[in-house]
C-alpha positions in Angstrom: -4.6 -70.6 -101.2 -7.6 -69.1 -103.0 -7.1 -66.5 -105.7 -8.0 -63.0 -104.4 -10.6 -60.9 -106.1 -10.2 -57.1 -106.0 -12.5 -54.5 -107.5 -10.9 -52.7 -110.5 -10.5 -48.9 -110.4 -13.2 -48.5 -113.1 -15.7 -50.7 -111.1 -14.9 -48.9 -107.9 -15.6 -45.5 -109.4 -19.0 -46.7 -110.6 -19.9 -48.2 -107.2 -18.4 -45.7 -104.8 -20.9 -42.8 -105.4 -23.8 -45.0 -104.5 -22.5 -46.1 -101.0 -24.0 -44.5 -97.9 -22.0 -41.6 -96.4 -22.0 -39.5 -93.2 -23.4 -42.2 -90.9 -22.8 -41.5 -87.2 -20.5 -43.7 -85.2 -17.1 -45.1 -85.7 -15.4 -44.5 -89.0 -15.8 -47.4 -91.4 -12.9 -49.4 -92.6 -11.9 -49.3 -96.3 -15.1 -49.9 -98.2 -13.3 -51.1 -101.3 -11.5 -53.8 -99.4 -14.6 -55.0 -97.5 -16.7 -55.1 -100.7 -14.0 -57.0 -102.5 -14.1 -59.5 -99.6 -17.9 -59.8 -99.9 -17.6 -60.4 -103.6 -14.8 -63.0 -102.9 -17.1 -64.9 -100.6 -20.1 -64.8 -103.0 -17.9 -65.8 -106.0 -16.0 -68.7 -104.4 -18.8 -69.9 -102.1 -16.5 -70.1 -99.0 -17.7 -69.6 -95.5 -17.6 -66.0 -94.1 -15.0 -67.1 -91.5 -12.7 -68.5 -94.2 -12.4 -65.2 -96.1 -8.6 -64.4 -96.6 -7.2 -62.0 -94.1 -6.2 -59.5 -96.9 -9.8 -58.4 -97.0 -10.0 -57.6 -93.3 -11.7 -59.3 -90.3 -14.4 -61.8 -91.3 -16.9 -60.4 -88.8 -16.6 -56.9 -90.4 -17.1 -58.4 -93.9 -20.1 -60.4 -92.8 -21.7 -57.6 -90.7 -21.4 -55.2 -93.6 -23.0 -57.6 -96.0 -25.8 -58.5 -93.6 -26.6 -54.9 -92.5 -26.6 -53.6 -96.0 -28.8 -56.5 -97.1 -31.3 -55.7 -94.4 -31.4 -52.1 -95.5 -31.8 -53.0 -99.1 -28.6 -51.3 -100.2 -27.4 -54.1 -102.4 -30.7 -54.1 -104.4 -30.5 -50.3 -104.8 -26.9 -50.5 -105.8 -27.6 -53.1 -108.4 -30.5 -51.1 -109.8 -28.5 -47.9 -110.1 -25.4 -49.5 -111.6 -27.5 -51.5 -114.0 -29.5 -48.4 -115.1 -26.4 -46.4 -115.6 -24.9 -48.8 -118.2 -25.8 -50.0 -121.6 -28.8 -52.3 -121.8 -27.9 -55.5 -123.7 -30.4 -56.8 -126.2 -30.0 -60.4 -125.0 -28.7 -62.3 -122.0 -27.5 -65.9 -121.7 -27.9 -68.1 -118.6 -26.0 -71.4 -118.6 -27.2 -73.7 -115.8 -23.9 -75.5 -115.8 -22.3 -72.5 -114.2 -24.9 -71.7 -111.5 -23.4 -72.6 -108.1 -25.4 -74.7 -105.6 -25.0 -74.5 -101.9 -22.2 -76.7 -100.6 -24.7 -78.9 -98.8 -26.9 -79.4 -101.9 -24.8 -82.3 -103.2 -25.6 -85.0 -100.6 -28.1 -86.2 -98.1 -31.0 -88.5 -98.2 -34.1 -88.0 -100.3 -35.4 -88.4 -103.7 -36.6 -91.5 -105.5 -33.2 -93.1 -105.7 -33.5 -93.4 -109.5 -30.6 -91.9 -111.5 -30.7 -90.8 -115.1 -28.6 -93.0 -117.3 -25.6 -91.5 -119.1 -27.1 -92.4 -122.5 -30.3 -90.5 -121.8 -28.3 -87.5 -120.4 -26.1 -87.3 -123.6 -29.3 -87.0 -125.7 -30.8 -84.4 -123.4 -31.3 -80.8 -124.7 -28.8 -78.1 -123.9 -29.0 -76.6 -120.5 -28.9 -72.9 -121.5 -31.6 -70.5 -122.5 -31.7 -67.2 -124.5 -33.7 -64.6 -122.8 -34.6 -61.2 -124.3 -33.6 -58.3 -122.0 -36.3 -55.9 -120.9 -35.2 -52.3 -121.1 -34.5 -50.8 -117.7 -36.5 -47.8 -116.6 -33.8 -45.1 -116.7 -36.1 -42.3 -115.5 -35.8 -43.4 -111.9 -32.1 -43.1 -111.6 -30.9 -39.8 -109.9 
């Protein structure tokens, strides 16, 4: 069984005030539970239908993610949360931890040539240091 991922109280208080409110229609199910389910899918790379039942129905989790993506809510949420915190002076991206899609590992294609292990051992490190550009904090409400 996969390890469940739940938003902490601190993370939830930061996110909650940026979520849409007062929309007509049926009352929404628990936002915290659904967003935790969305983050679980994105973090583990599992299929939407394989999300653990503790997060709620898989269709609800997928539909919420999809509708909010189409409305641009995730981008706005990220901008607002990022603008409200401290700006780091430097970020580090390590390519060995970037996940690929589950179908990216196989299939036909390519030249068929593989890099030798000796050449790979002498290869440069697969991480970069990138200076952080200060966020424009004047746009946040």
